[in-house]
VEXFIDREN-492789 format. One record per residue (C-alpha): residue number from 1; residue in one letter; x, y negated, z. Coordinates in steps of 0.001 Angstrom, whole numbers, plus 500000, padded with zeros to 6 digits. Example, Ala and Ser with C-alpha at 12.3 -4.5 7.8 and 13.67 -1.06 7.14 Angstrom:
2
<site 1,A,<512300,504500,507800>>
<site 2,S,<513670,501060,507140>>
END
This chain:
605
<site 1,M,<785615,722413,266213>>
<site 2,K,<786230,719589,268704>>
<site 3,N,<786473,722084,271570>>
<site 4,I,<789231,723956,269747>>
<site 5,N,<791183,720723,269272>>
<site 6,R,<790744,719805,272911>>
<site 7,W,<792192,723172,273910>>
<site 8,I,<795193,722508,271700>>
<site 9,I,<795699,719082,273237>>
<site 10,V,<795480,720576,276740>>
<site 11,G,<797946,723299,275794>>
<site 12,G,<800370,720768,274352>>
<site 13,T,<800197,718673,277518>>
<site 14,L,<800802,721736,279663>>
<site 15,M,<803809,722756,277615>>
<site 16,S,<805295,719282,277837>>
<site 17,M,<805165,719696,281633>>
<site 18,F,<806780,723139,281334>>
<site 19,A,<809502,721593,279206>>
<site 20,L,<810356,719164,281990>>
<site 21,V,<810648,722058,284408>>
<site 22,T,<812585,724381,282140>>
<site 23,S,<814983,722125,280236>>
<site 24,C,<817899,720899,282275>>
<site 25,N,<821017,721508,280211>>
<site 26,D,<820978,721002,276439>>
<site 27,D,<824694,720873,275646>>
<site 28,F,<824749,724151,273712>>
<site 29,M,<821908,724986,271330>>
<site 30,D,<819481,723383,273807>>
<site 31,R,<820813,725827,276396>>
<site 32,Y,<818175,728175,277705>>
<site 33,P,<817718,727114,281353>>
<site 34,T,<816811,729121,284366>>
<site 35,T,<813071,729034,284860>>
<site 36,S,<811135,727920,287909>>
<site 37,V,<808290,729604,289757>>
<site 38,T,<805859,728229,287167>>
<site 39,E,<805268,731670,285657>>
<site 40,E,<804262,733041,289053>>
<site 41,V,<801392,730621,289418>>
<site 42,F,<800268,730300,285816>>
<site 43,F,<800024,733684,284038>>
<site 44,N,<797008,734960,285937>>
<site 45,N,<794229,735527,283395>>
<site 46,I,<793423,735635,279704>>
<site 47,T,<792487,731944,279688>>
<site 48,D,<796050,731116,280739>>
<site 49,L,<797350,733000,277713>>
<site 50,K,<794977,731094,275435>>
<site 51,T,<795973,727759,276932>>
<site 52,Y,<799670,728493,276584>>
<site 53,T,<799505,729758,273001>>
<site 54,N,<797383,726766,271964>>
<site 55,S,<800468,724619,272504>>
<site 56,F,<802228,726415,269633>>
<site 57,Y,<799828,724911,267068>>
<site 58,N,<801530,721556,267495>>
<site 59,T,<804403,722920,265390>>
<site 60,L,<802201,723168,262268>>
<site 61,S,<802661,720557,259538>>
<site 62,S,<800597,719364,256590>>
<site 63,P,<802755,718465,253552>>
<site 64,I,<801238,716163,250933>>
<site 65,A,<804133,716069,248461>>
<site 66,D,<807045,718119,247148>>
<site 67,I,<809749,715844,248542>>
<site 68,G,<813250,716358,247161>>
<site 69,T,<812137,718491,244221>>
<site 70,D,<811693,718352,240476>>
<site 71,N,<807974,717698,240963>>
<site 72,L,<808778,714075,241807>>
<site 73,A,<810191,711595,239342>>
<site 74,H,<811427,709357,242110>>
<site 75,H,<811137,708912,245862>>
<site 76,N,<812166,705583,247358>>
<site 77,S,<813274,707076,250666>>
<site 78,G,<815079,710012,249109>>
<site 79,S,<815453,713316,250972>>
<site 80,A,<817974,715393,252868>>
<site 81,I,<818764,717494,249797>>
<site 82,D,<819359,714339,247731>>
<site 83,E,<821778,713108,250368>>
<site 84,M,<823498,716489,250502>>
<site 85,M,<823972,716650,246722>>
<site 86,R,<825565,713188,246854>>
<site 87,G,<827996,714232,249575>>
<site 88,G,<826260,712358,252361>>
<site 89,I,<825711,715340,254667>>
<site 90,T,<828726,717055,256196>>
<site 91,P,<829420,719148,259296>>
<site 92,Q,<830698,715937,260889>>
<site 93,N,<827348,714131,260628>>
<site 94,A,<824860,717004,260400>>
<site 95,S,<822004,716960,262841>>
<site 96,V,<822080,719400,265750>>
<site 97,W,<819833,722419,265484>>
<site 98,G,<817066,722650,268069>>
<site 99,W,<815760,725658,269995>>
<site 100,S,<813251,724297,272516>>
<site 101,T,<810271,725642,270548>>
<site 102,L,<811749,729138,270683>>
<site 103,R,<812362,728793,274413>>
<site 104,N,<808683,728080,275040>>
<site 105,I,<807590,731051,272942>>
<site 106,N,<810028,733472,274562>>
<site 107,F,<809011,732219,277995>>
<site 108,F,<805460,733286,277176>>
<site 109,L,<806565,736667,275833>>
<site 110,E,<808480,737382,279020>>
<site 111,N,<805565,736525,281306>>
<site 112,Y,<802293,737436,279599>>
<site 113,S,<802286,740864,281272>>
<site 114,R,<801589,739206,284646>>
<site 115,V,<797968,738784,283585>>
<site 116,K,<795567,740996,285517>>
<site 117,N,<792119,742351,284690>>
<site 118,A,<792454,742018,280913>>
<site 119,S,<792427,744731,278278>>
<site 120,A,<795493,745515,276177>>
<site 121,E,<793538,744409,273112>>
<site 122,E,<792832,740975,274610>>
<site 123,V,<796409,740489,275765>>
<site 124,N,<798006,741709,272530>>
<site 125,H,<795921,739232,270553>>
<site 126,Y,<797803,736387,272245>>
<site 127,V,<801120,738218,272139>>
<site 128,G,<800566,738493,268387>>
<site 129,I,<799965,734751,268153>>
<site 130,A,<803203,734065,270021>>
<site 131,K,<805116,736390,267710>>
<site 132,F,<803480,734753,264687>>
<site 133,F,<804885,731395,265773>>
<site 134,R,<808272,732871,266699>>
<site 135,A,<808454,734316,263193>>
<site 136,R,<807666,730906,261700>>
<site 137,F,<810357,729312,263859>>
<site 138,Y,<812964,731778,262630>>
<site 139,I,<811804,731586,259008>>
<site 140,D,<812694,727899,259113>>
<site 141,K,<816067,728660,260679>>
<site 142,V,<816951,731357,258128>>
<site 143,N,<815875,729078,255298>>
<site 144,M,<818136,726374,256603>>
<site 145,Y,<821239,728259,257794>>
<site 146,N,<821059,731845,256437>>
<site 147,D,<822737,733603,259388>>
<site 148,V,<821518,732442,262813>>
<site 149,P,<821627,733845,266346>>
<site 150,W,<818551,735869,267235>>
<site 151,Y,<817258,735335,270746>>
<site 152,G,<814395,737546,271846>>
<site 153,N,<814343,736311,275414>>
<site 154,T,<814927,733148,277418>>
<site 155,L,<818450,732540,278599>>
<site 156,G,<819890,730787,281612>>
<site 157,T,<823028,728711,281918>>
<site 158,A,<824807,731730,283392>>
<site 159,D,<824158,733775,280226>>
<site 160,T,<827380,732611,278630>>
<site 161,E,<827993,735612,276393>>
<site 162,P,<824711,735443,274419>>
<site 163,L,<824749,731655,274450>>
<site 164,H,<828187,731615,272855>>
<site 165,K,<827718,734521,270472>>
<site 166,K,<828364,734448,266751>>
<site 167,Q,<825359,734242,264458>>
<site 168,D,<823486,737463,263770>>
<site 169,S,<823257,738545,260147>>
<site 170,R,<820424,737423,257908>>
<site 171,D,<819499,741085,257590>>
<site 172,L,<819022,741532,261351>>
<site 173,V,<817134,738259,261829>>
<site 174,V,<814817,738907,258876>>
<site 175,D,<814062,742410,260153>>
<site 176,S,<813146,740841,263500>>
<site 177,I,<810913,738291,261786>>
<site 178,M,<809154,741040,259881>>
<site 179,A,<808676,743042,263086>>
<site 180,D,<807035,740032,264734>>
<site 181,L,<804746,739493,261761>>
<site 182,E,<803820,743165,261558>>
<site 183,F,<802861,743101,265237>>
<site 184,A,<800837,739936,264696>>
<site 185,A,<798973,741375,261721>>
<site 186,A,<798217,744565,263631>>
<site 187,H,<797012,742989,266888>>
<site 188,I,<795532,739543,266251>>
<site 189,K,<791766,739683,265907>>
<site 190,P,<790304,739190,262425>>
<site 191,D,<787535,736835,263514>>
<site 192,G,<787771,733398,265081>>
<site 193,H,<787827,729763,264098>>
<site 194,K,<789953,729226,261001>>
<site 195,S,<792022,726554,262747>>
<site 196,T,<793426,729360,264930>>
<site 197,V,<795629,732276,263935>>
<site 198,T,<793606,735284,262819>>
<site 199,K,<794643,738638,261438>>
<site 200,W,<794227,737180,257949>>
<site 201,A,<796518,734249,258688>>
<site 202,A,<799131,736675,260012>>
<site 203,L,<798847,738758,256847>>
<site 204,A,<799082,735612,254717>>
<site 205,Q,<802278,734607,256545>>
<site 206,L,<803610,738126,256183>>
<site 207,S,<802921,738237,252450>>
<site 208,Q,<804334,734744,251931>>
<site 209,F,<807576,735530,253736>>
<site 210,A,<807930,738978,252156>>
<site 211,L,<807667,737392,248701>>
<site 212,Q,<810149,734700,249661>>
<site 213,E,<812691,737136,251067>>
<site 214,G,<812199,739661,248279>>
<site 215,T,<812827,737138,245517>>
<site 216,Y,<815626,735489,247506>>
<site 217,R,<817474,738780,247776>>
<site 218,K,<816796,739643,244145>>
<site 219,Y,<818251,736403,242762>>
<site 220,H,<820880,735501,245391>>
<site 221,T,<823037,738502,244553>>
<site 222,Y,<826118,737076,246326>>
<site 223,L,<824416,738002,249646>>
<site 224,G,<824774,741701,248801>>
<site 225,L,<821124,742340,249721>>
<site 226,A,<819590,742808,246271>>
<site 227,A,<819014,746529,246800>>
<site 228,S,<816517,745785,249581>>
<site 229,S,<814511,743211,247616>>
<site 230,K,<812102,745890,246410>>
<site 231,T,<810992,746726,249957>>
<site 232,F,<810021,743127,250658>>
<site 233,L,<808246,742655,247348>>
<site 234,E,<806263,745840,247898>>
<site 235,R,<805197,744557,251330>>
<site 236,A,<804157,741253,249755>>
<site 237,V,<801916,743221,247394>>
<site 238,S,<800358,745402,250081>>
<site 239,A,<799771,742543,252541>>
<site 240,S,<798221,740256,249933>>
<site 241,E,<796142,743137,248555>>
<site 242,K,<794712,743822,252002>>
<site 243,I,<793546,740214,252207>>
<site 244,I,<792068,740442,248708>>
<site 245,N,<790231,743702,249393>>
<site 246,E,<789155,743216,253004>>
<site 247,G,<789334,739531,253942>>
<site 248,G,<786150,738364,252241>>
<site 249,F,<787731,735151,250918>>
<site 250,Q,<786822,733516,247625>>
<site 251,I,<788092,730775,245344>>
<site 252,S,<785984,727714,246073>>
<site 253,K,<784116,726350,243058>>
<site 254,A,<781945,723826,244911>>
<site 255,G,<781777,720553,243002>>
<site 256,G,<782200,722067,239571>>
<site 257,V,<785036,722128,237070>>
<site 258,D,<785933,718445,237386>>
<site 259,R,<785778,718229,241201>>
<site 260,A,<786279,721627,242809>>
<site 261,Y,<790084,721517,242863>>
<site 262,R,<790452,717925,244082>>
<site 263,D,<787763,718382,246731>>
<site 264,L,<789846,721075,248436>>
<site 265,F,<792355,718456,249531>>
<site 266,I,<790032,715712,250738>>
<site 267,S,<787647,717907,252719>>
<site 268,Q,<786593,717090,256270>>
<site 269,N,<785325,720632,256818>>
<site 270,L,<787653,723379,255646>>
<site 271,Q,<786123,725706,258224>>
<site 272,S,<783174,726298,255910>>
<site 273,N,<785262,726658,252759>>
<site 274,P,<785426,730283,251510>>
<site 275,E,<789011,729737,250335>>
<site 276,T,<790307,728752,253770>>
<site 277,I,<792398,731336,255592>>
<site 278,M,<793867,728880,258117>>
<site 279,F,<793801,725112,258370>>
<site 280,I,<794732,722159,260576>>
<site 281,D,<791557,720591,261925>>
<site 282,Y,<792102,716838,261879>>
<site 283,D,<789426,714999,263821>>
<site 284,K,<788370,711344,263803>>
<site 285,D,<786809,711393,267255>>
<site 286,L,<789877,712932,268881>>
<site 287,S,<792231,710588,266989>>
<site 288,M,<793876,713573,265315>>
<site 289,R,<794776,711862,262060>>
<site 290,R,<797487,711734,259430>>
<site 291,N,<798631,709762,256395>>
<site 292,T,<797265,710845,253044>>
<site 293,H,<796741,707497,251294>>
<site 294,T,<800517,707231,250879>>
<site 295,V,<800442,709711,247986>>
<site 296,L,<799305,706919,245657>>
<site 297,D,<801937,704408,244542>>
<site 298,Y,<803571,704126,247947>>
<site 299,E,<806979,705808,247770>>
<site 300,W,<806915,708352,244970>>
<site 301,A,<805370,709388,241677>>
<site 302,L,<805215,712724,239885>>
<site 303,S,<807622,713960,237228>>
<site 304,Q,<807595,714532,233486>>
<site 305,T,<808511,718197,233902>>
<site 306,L,<805565,718804,236210>>
<site 307,M,<803274,716976,233782>>
<site 308,E,<804483,719169,230916>>
<site 309,S,<803784,722348,232909>>
<site 310,Y,<800005,721942,232684>>
<site 311,L,<798469,723773,229737>>
<site 312,M,<795934,722439,227295>>
<site 313,K,<792276,723114,228062>>
<site 314,D,<792255,725930,225482>>
<site 315,G,<795165,727671,227231>>
<site 316,S,<797848,726670,224716>>
<site 317,R,<801046,724947,225784>>
<site 318,F,<801199,721178,226002>>
<site 319,T,<804804,721442,224843>>
<site 320,N,<803575,722915,221552>>
<site 321,Q,<801698,719696,220804>>
<site 322,P,<803172,717477,218056>>
<site 323,N,<805232,714641,219557>>
<site 324,Y,<804454,715804,223091>>
<site 325,K,<807499,713972,224431>>
<site 326,T,<806281,710596,223186>>
<site 327,K,<802656,710633,224342>>
<site 328,N,<801759,707660,226507>>
<site 329,V,<800111,707717,229922>>
<site 330,D,<796642,707822,228374>>
<site 331,E,<797285,710394,225646>>
<site 332,I,<798719,713023,227986>>
<site 333,F,<795297,713561,229607>>
<site 334,V,<793490,714566,226423>>
<site 335,N,<792173,718156,226570>>
<site 336,R,<794341,719294,229488>>
<site 337,D,<793837,721819,232274>>
<site 338,P,<791270,720077,234545>>
<site 339,R,<793638,720417,237510>>
<site 340,F,<795899,717913,235800>>
<site 341,A,<793513,714962,236183>>
<site 342,Q,<792733,716108,239727>>
<site 343,T,<796421,715879,240648>>
<site 344,F,<797785,713064,238439>>
<site 345,M,<796067,709666,238317>>
<site 346,K,<794273,709181,235025>>
<site 347,P,<794007,705638,233603>>
<site 348,G,<790802,704146,234931>>
<site 349,F,<791070,705732,238374>>
<site 350,Q,<789484,703459,240942>>
<site 351,S,<790053,703719,244665>>
<site 352,V,<787026,703613,246930>>
<site 353,D,<785819,700029,247504>>
<site 354,A,<788266,698711,244865>>
<site 355,K,<786860,696164,242446>>
<site 356,T,<789109,697155,239535>>
<site 357,P,<790972,700276,238340>>
<site 358,H,<794307,701008,239959>>
<site 359,R,<797402,699708,238150>>
<site 360,L,<800361,702030,238281>>
<site 361,K,<803833,700887,239319>>
<site 362,P,<806397,701794,236648>>
<site 363,T,<809123,701339,239271>>
<site 364,L,<808110,704726,240701>>
<site 365,G,<807790,706338,237269>>
<site 366,G,<804124,705809,236465>>
<site 367,Y,<802754,709317,237010>>
<site 368,N,<800789,708627,240165>>
<site 369,Q,<799566,711347,242511>>
<site 370,I,<795912,711436,243565>>
<site 371,K,<795853,714924,245069>>
<site 372,F,<795146,714358,248794>>
<site 373,Y,<794157,710715,248229>>
<site 374,P,<791069,710102,250403>>
<site 375,E,<787702,708871,249192>>
<site 376,V,<786630,707277,252486>>
<site 377,S,<787631,703626,252781>>
<site 378,E,<788608,703715,256469>>
<site 379,M,<791089,706504,255725>>
<site 380,I,<793092,704277,253397>>
<site 381,A,<795252,702943,256207>>
<site 382,W,<798209,704064,258284>>
<site 383,E,<797594,707266,260298>>
<site 384,A,<793887,706939,259532>>
<site 385,S,<793045,710046,257500>>
<site 386,Y,<791115,712870,259116>>
<site 387,T,<790842,715166,256110>>
<site 388,D,<791645,718756,257028>>
<site 389,A,<794811,720461,255768>>
<site 390,F,<795391,724015,254623>>
<site 391,V,<797987,726187,256296>>
<site 392,F,<797061,729150,254093>>
<site 393,R,<794497,729298,251316>>
<site 394,Y,<793283,732243,249281>>
<site 395,A,<794653,730930,245972>>
<site 396,E,<798193,731222,247330>>
<site 397,V,<797569,734838,248332>>
<site 398,L,<796443,735615,244769>>
<site 399,L,<799599,733986,243429>>
<site 400,I,<801748,735988,245850>>
<site 401,Y,<800109,739201,244679>>
<site 402,A,<800701,738391,241004>>
<site 403,E,<804284,737209,241429>>
<site 404,A,<805385,740092,243632>>
<site 405,K,<803985,742633,241161>>
<site 406,A,<805582,740771,238236>>
<site 407,E,<808994,740724,239941>>
<site 408,L,<808651,744432,240699>>
<site 409,G,<807762,745134,237080>>
<site 410,I,<804391,746640,238004>>
<site 411,L,<802063,743842,236898>>
<site 412,N,<801111,746000,233952>>
<site 413,S,<797328,745828,233720>>
<site 414,Q,<794896,743118,232726>>
<site 415,A,<792905,744018,235834>>
<site 416,D,<795791,742774,238030>>
<site 417,L,<795690,739382,236332>>
<site 418,D,<791904,739232,236409>>
<site 419,K,<791769,739678,240170>>
<site 420,S,<794548,737171,240848>>
<site 421,I,<795567,734387,238481>>
<site 422,N,<792397,734496,236434>>
<site 423,E,<790292,734055,239568>>
<site 424,I,<792182,730810,240164>>
<site 425,R,<791826,729658,236566>>
<site 426,A,<788083,730343,236592>>
<site 427,R,<787611,727559,239160>>
<site 428,V,<788351,725002,236436>>
<site 429,A,<787085,727048,233478>>
<site 430,M,<790557,727626,232074>>
<site 431,P,<790936,730585,229682>>
<site 432,A,<792127,733798,231279>>
<site 433,M,<795808,734697,231127>>
<site 434,I,<796109,737668,228764>>
<site 435,L,<798750,740161,229797>>
<site 436,S,<799917,741050,226285>>
<site 437,E,<800259,737374,225344>>
<site 438,A,<802184,736455,228487>>
<site 439,M,<804522,739407,228009>>
<site 440,G,<805030,738846,224311>>
<site 441,A,<805458,735131,223745>>
<site 442,V,<808222,733701,225929>>
<site 443,D,<808031,729932,226390>>
<site 444,P,<811502,728728,225317>>
<site 445,I,<811247,725592,227467>>
<site 446,L,<810469,727572,230612>>
<site 447,Q,<813160,730100,229739>>
<site 448,Q,<815717,727315,229597>>
<site 449,Y,<814386,725879,232836>>
<site 450,Y,<814667,729218,234683>>
<site 451,P,<817588,730886,232854>>
<site 452,N,<818210,733694,235365>>
<site 453,V,<814835,735479,235335>>
<site 454,K,<815206,739242,235683>>
<site 455,G,<812590,741636,234366>>
<site 456,N,<809656,740815,232105>>
<site 457,V,<810739,737278,231347>>
<site 458,G,<807597,736003,229629>>
<site 459,L,<805226,737266,232310>>
<site 460,I,<807314,736027,235236>>
<site 461,L,<807646,732600,233626>>
<site 462,E,<803895,732259,233139>>
<site 463,V,<803245,733307,236731>>
<site 464,R,<805720,730660,237867>>
<site 465,R,<803971,728061,235711>>
<site 466,E,<800641,728919,237336>>
<site 467,R,<802154,728673,240799>>
<site 468,R,<803746,725297,240076>>
<site 469,V,<800455,723883,238785>>
<site 470,E,<798114,725323,241421>>
<site 471,L,<800341,724525,244420>>
<site 472,A,<801705,721170,243197>>
<site 473,C,<802297,718635,245993>>
<site 474,E,<801627,721183,248763>>
<site 475,G,<805230,721422,249981>>
<site 476,Q,<805952,724821,248394>>
<site 477,R,<808151,723778,245485>>
<site 478,Y,<811390,723305,247455>>
<site 479,R,<811426,726885,248725>>
<site 480,D,<810392,728197,245311>>
<site 481,I,<813348,726516,243626>>
<site 482,F,<815668,727896,246294>>
<site 483,R,<814396,731469,246333>>
<site 484,W,<814530,731665,242524>>
<site 485,E,<818175,730521,242754>>
<site 486,V,<817775,727558,240397>>
<site 487,G,<818891,724815,242767>>
<site 488,E,<820480,722968,239861>>
<site 489,R,<816975,721823,238898>>
<site 490,L,<817065,719542,241951>>
<site 491,A,<820028,717689,240470>>
<site 492,D,<818297,716982,237150>>
<site 493,Q,<817657,713335,236325>>
<site 494,Q,<813865,713234,236429>>
<site 495,Q,<811728,711122,234140>>
<site 496,G,<808524,709165,234419>>
<site 497,M,<806013,708084,231788>>
<site 498,Y,<806865,707336,228168>>
<site 499,V,<807040,703655,227138>>
<site 500,K,<806692,703147,223401>>
<site 501,A,<808246,699672,223383>>
<site 502,L,<809121,696793,225663>>
<site 503,G,<806145,694530,226195>>
<site 504,A,<802587,694731,227472>>
<site 505,M,<800534,697903,227781>>
<site 506,D,<797161,699096,228948>>
<site 507,V,<797476,701512,231870>>
<site 508,T,<793883,701407,233129>>
<site 509,G,<792154,702585,229962>>
<site 510,D,<789998,699476,229380>>
<site 511,G,<791787,698308,226246>>
<site 512,N,<793359,695292,227922>>
<site 513,A,<797019,694849,228821>>
<site 514,D,<797633,695338,232551>>
<site 515,I,<801410,695480,232926>>
<site 516,A,<804433,694514,230871>>
<site 517,I,<807963,695895,231002>>
<site 518,L,<810590,693413,229814>>
<site 519,E,<814361,693416,229607>>
<site 520,S,<814480,690411,231947>>
<site 521,A,<812494,687321,232899>>
<site 522,K,<814198,685432,230055>>
<site 523,D,<813230,687982,227388>>
<site 524,T,<809602,687043,226904>>
<site 525,G,<809432,687709,223166>>
<site 526,P,<807392,690927,223508>>
<site 527,I,<804614,689021,225319>>
<site 528,A,<804799,685769,223362>>
<site 529,G,<801415,686390,221760>>
<site 530,F,<799510,686272,225059>>
<site 531,T,<797910,683079,226345>>
<site 532,P,<798783,681745,229819>>
<site 533,E,<795320,682824,230978>>
<site 534,Q,<795880,686372,229722>>
<site 535,L,<799315,686521,231333>>
<site 536,K,<797735,685839,234724>>
<site 537,N,<796207,689314,234532>>
<site 538,I,<799421,691092,233512>>
<site 539,T,<801894,692350,236131>>
<site 540,L,<805463,691888,234912>>
<site 541,Y,<808347,694269,235545>>
<site 542,Y,<811964,693640,234543>>
<site 543,L,<814799,696045,233764>>
<site 544,K,<817382,693446,234816>>
<site 545,D,<817361,690737,237463>>
<site 546,A,<818139,687033,236978>>
<site 547,N,<821877,687732,237180>>
<site 548,G,<821774,690436,234544>>
<site 549,N,<822151,693270,237039>>
<site 550,N,<820214,696495,236610>>
<site 551,N,<816974,696841,238510>>
<site 552,S,<815683,700187,239745>>
<site 553,I,<814462,701549,236389>>
<site 554,Y,<815624,701690,232785>>
<site 555,L,<814206,703164,229600>>
<site 556,E,<815670,706339,228193>>
<site 557,N,<816547,704789,224797>>
<site 558,G,<817125,701214,225911>>
<site 559,S,<814011,699535,224534>>
<site 560,N,<811748,702601,224628>>
<site 561,G,<811557,706108,226024>>
<site 562,H,<810769,707662,229348>>
<site 563,I,<811213,705657,232524>>
<site 564,M,<814389,706711,234297>>
<site 565,F,<816062,705608,237506>>
<site 566,T,<819321,703741,237913>>
<site 567,V,<820121,705414,241238>>
<site 568,A,<819966,708833,239552>>
<site 569,R,<822179,707635,236699>>
<site 570,D,<824724,705688,238740>>
<site 571,N,<824903,707992,241751>>
<site 572,K,<824440,711407,240210>>
<site 573,K,<823422,714437,242241>>
<site 574,N,<825565,717561,242091>>
<site 575,F,<824105,720845,243312>>
<site 576,I,<826912,723165,244430>>
<site 577,K,<826044,726829,244375>>
<site 578,N,<825909,728546,246817>>
<site 579,K,<826730,725846,249323>>
<site 580,H,<823712,723602,248929>>
<site 581,Y,<821192,726351,249530>>
<site 582,Y,<822088,725944,253213>>
<site 583,Y,<822618,723242,255808>>
<site 584,P,<825890,722951,257743>>
<site 585,I,<826095,723562,261472>>
<site 586,A,<827075,720371,263255>>
<site 587,N,<830702,720311,264295>>
<site 588,S,<829561,719207,267733>>
<site 589,Q,<828075,722697,268160>>
<site 590,M,<831083,724487,266714>>
<site 591,V,<833642,722947,269084>>
<site 592,L,<831844,723599,272359>>
<site 593,S,<833920,725574,274803>>
<site 594,G,<833492,729298,274257>>
<site 595,S,<831486,728997,271050>>
<site 596,N,<831864,731859,268578>>
<site 597,L,<829750,730251,265879>>
<site 598,V,<831078,730270,262338>>
<site 599,Q,<830239,727632,259760>>
<site 600,T,<827340,728206,257383>>
<site 601,L,<827975,730005,254103>>
<site 602,G,<829563,727630,251599>>
<site 603,W,<830505,725036,254222>>
<site 604,E,<833499,726858,255683>>
<site 605,Q,<835995,724285,254407>>
END
């Protein structure tokens, strides 16, 4: 494991040196420079190919939250999409798109054939890895801009025509992405350390992108690509099914019903986990660390709508419970899907080495996240966590399989559910999803939430529920909202926990008051019955400051109701279809001499 990480570090260092040699003029799209003689002295053997491709792994990321989405009640730092919906991002101030990663990949693809004394199979393995990462680069670009220029080779400053060309169509770029992924899946070896790209990782990426593009085309009809959505969805099914039938992966149940799910996200050894398809191997000894303690009460908390998505332990809907909207932070945990208490902080949760249970901060909403929160004391510090992070896990592949078949209208057997969603549910002993029930009883709340579903509405909605619950906080929600064409959900005013009345409340489950929410410091009536000694142990929060101005939160009904946020009320977000599905190209790129770029869809004026 450490040797693999050392190779990646070496590769990254080598590529940083290449970058110095090959980047001399970045005025237009990080202009592709003329290369030096580096390729003549480097691409000699198969080890060179390994070293070079190891540098690409530095582009992988490990999300620990669904920033900017309806899965968060509030995020102190906000997000780019929040700023966009409030008019804060324009072509005049948009960031410049970057292409240096693509340059490094294309440089490899133009020079790998210099290697001598290596079999085609050995060489194509590394070519497949390069194309895997080129596909990921372009997936991000298509997601952000829709139409983008496709560059399949490095360019020099004299290549003015391709450098200045208009964007290629989404159709052409996506076909090129799929071609890269198909090559990767066909040529990358199936074995190898799970922190490297294997055949199974390539197939997982292929199935993930095929589902994304298939549903995007199905629901974004204004693109005129809906007729081709079926092809992508069918490929999502076949790629995910190959992993299911041949990959040998399993849903991990280690730790039992009440631990197995949470343990996935605090593991220091995902290599040995049967659910792991690909992961990022963080390492204490090599100082390869990240932040994961920040999920708990640092900048965000989870939302009411996410909380309501989790079913009851018997498989019934939480939203069918009497008075479900007015249950307090303790009551919402009673008889729920076990994944709920392994994602949301339950009253009584105690951090490692803490002397007392954790007190929530109502200023973030109150629904704290514990998924990813470490259980090793030295990890609860800045850039100190060395828990591993999934890139692809088997549960997502099962969800892809189920959703793609549902969107195609061919998820028509109980066997399909049993080998996909019900495998996931079995980890936490949740009742199986029954096809006839999912197809017959449409959840009216979900139907209102996703009003544009096409096909078997009830089944698709239940598959989406399962995806939202299983993949919560893993960075998938933003793209899901976009591909389903329900961006308006990102403009909703999110809510936190329910507060039954102003005054003191127990949020740690020990029967004693821990916090109090008051109108202001002067309005102490609700806590008048507490002694000075008792008040020392109660953290006070005020809806208004000493001057009568609003603080960051308010209650939905004034003196009771769900916690809501003044910034969301006073500076409302407005999602503009179809504009806000994309990011504008910076004007500084548009006005360069000779540029034939056109502004992103929706941002033309």
